[in-house]
N, C-alpha and C positions, 0 to 999 in steps of 0.2 A: 505493499499499499505507501502511496505517496503524496503529500501535499503539492504537486503540481502533477498538472495535465497533459494531454499531450503537446501543446505549445508552449510548458515550461512557465503559467501562469500556474498562481497561489490556488489553492481549491482545497473545500474540506473536503475528506473521503470520507467516501463512501461505504457505510457500514450496513446498512440495511439487511445484507446478507448472512450480519455475524448473529449467532445465539444470543440470546441475554443470559448472563450469568454473577453469580454473585460475584463483588470482587470489591479491594479495602487497598487505600494507600495509605502508610504512613510515610509523613515528610520529620525534617527538624531545623534547629536552626538553634544559635545564638547569639545574646546582646550581651556584649562585654559590657563592664563600666564599674565606675569607682568603688570601693568597699563602701562609700558612706552612705552612695549611692542606692547600692541595694538594701544596705540598711533601713533606708530611708524606704522604700520601696515596702519591707517587710514589716514596717513599723506600720504602714499607714500614714506618714504625717510628710505625704508630697501637697502641692498645692493641687492637682488636678483630681484627687482624689482616689481612690480602690484602682491603681493602675491594673492590677494582674486579672478582675473579675470585666473594667473594660475593656483592656486588651481582649480577653475571651472571647466579649460578645462578638468585637469589632473581626477575630479572626473567623466566628461562624457566619456572621456577613456576610465574609469576603468570600468564602468559600460555597456559599450558596450564589456569586454573581459571577464565577468564573470565568464562564461563555461568554458573558459580555466584556470582558477584560482581557483575553489570549482571543485573538482572530478567529481561528480555525478549529478553537477547540468547542467539540458538540457540548448542548445544552444537556443534561442528565440529571435523573431526579437523586436525590442525594436522599440514603436512607438514614444516615445519622454522621454528624459533626464532631470529634471529637480532641480538645485540648486540652494538655497538662503542660503548664508553667512552673517548673520548678529552680532552688536557688539553687547556685552553683558555686559556691569561695571557690573554689579551684581555678575563675574564668578572671578577675568575678564579674559575677551577672546573673542574668536566667536562662535555663535551656529548655527550648517550648521543643516540645512535640505533640502533632497534630494525626490524627488518622480520617479518613475517610470512605463510607459503605455507601456503595449501590449494587441495585441488580439493573445491568443494565448491559447493554452490545459493546460500551469503550470504560475503558478505564476509568478513577478516579485520582491519579496524579497530579495533575494539574490543580485540581481542588484540594487535595493536598497540601502542596507547597502554597498555594496563594494562601489557606488561612494561616501556614505560618508563617508565612511573609508577610502579610498583614499583622498579624499579630504583635510580632517584633518591631512594627514600622510604629503601632503604635505605642509600645513602650516608650519608645524613643520618644513620640511625642509629648508624649505624657511626663517623661523625667529629662527633655533636653535643654531647661528651665536650670535644672542642679548639675549639671554633669556635661561640659562640652565633649568630652572624652570616648563616647557613645560608637560602639562599634557592631554594627549585625553583619553575622556574616553564617558560614559554615549550612547552607543551608540546604539539604539534598531529601532524596526517597531513601530510606533505610528501610521501604520493606512495600511490595505486594504482593496480592494474593486474586487467583480468578481470571479467567480468558486462557486464552490459548496457551500461555508461558506461565501458565500454574504460580508458584509459591517461588519468590525471589525475597534473599535477604542481604544488605550491603554486608562484606565481606565473607560469606558462606561462596564456597567452589560446589559444583558441580549441580 
């Protein structure tokens, strides 16, 4: 399958012949920050309120709009979006893991990546006044299940 037609023009891939299967994708990313910023988030003393709750809701909303953001992405029915935001002192910062599920003809990798990305960007927005050294990074798919390729986990061979 290709995102180009016979003339070389971009196109949405026709997935009509593919079977509907249950699919899952998990993505993760991090935001590094000063230890004081992490402490302010944990203690709930930032000027913009509950950073974690607002960022989680933003990520869920973004996942639901993925097809509007990624030009050749199919709109698919999401059955679940889950976001976990955990403090990681070794960064220091927050580690975000997001999963997306569907029963559809195509996967949900983009929805998981968009959910994680917007969660991280929302955290950035909510604490940028406290910390100019914020860095978002390491966004990647870490697992996917379903469809023709089956189950895949980053770092596992075979």
